[in-house]
Phi, psi and omega in degrees: 000122182256113180247124182252356176283141176216173190240138175230140181243123179267115174049055179309153173256338197232113177314312178301323174297330180291319172298327178290324180293317176310310178295320181298306174307316180292320178296331185258356179068042176243160171278158182227133176250124174258118180258112186277172012276151175280158175275023184200148176297129178286111182242106182314318190286319180288325182295313183296329181291325182276336182267358181061224181258026180283335182310329181271359187257012184212166177274096185252127182239128175255132185243128182299326183207167171302317178304310175309317178300312186291331177291344185275346186219056185301330190255023189243146179274140174262114180256114179270130176269112184215157179273000176271000185274151178263340185265117180288140181305331181282350180256012183256146178264097185282160183225155178306143180088354172305143175246122174274120188250124169246138180278185178303145175295323185271339184213011179063218179242166178287157180312313181299331171292319179303312189288326184273350177299148179289333176204162177229125181233162180219175181245119182295145178239155182266143179040237182275003176296141188247319187197159176259175165304130178313321179278332169292324174297312183304313180302316173302310180291319171304322185292322179288316184291331172283319185300320180287329188255336192251123169269127181270116184235141183263000000 
């Protein structure tokens, strides 16, 4: 299975969510980009504790800024996961090479990143619900992106 979809977290606030993202990406065979600064001190020991032994099973890239991140992937589409999207992720056509970008748990991403994303997708919510845990949302959208793009062969 050759997976080219990847996940990026923009300035994550919660170390445990980074650990969960590491485990998600390791299990699905995708890479993970962390766009700093993080809202917590990056402590390898704490990250490894929350990610268990999965941190060594994936390609983990840390970027000092959003600009640095964008420079690292010039030919790839950045698909923003956002509560402000009109397009449900299930109606979007994902392509090999797409990067799913999730914003900060506390504030999302700045408006310029919203405007410069290649696409913005959301998860429809029931009633007064506003949002899911960021990694739960990433897992849902990643599952659909992989379903559309990865052919499983034995």
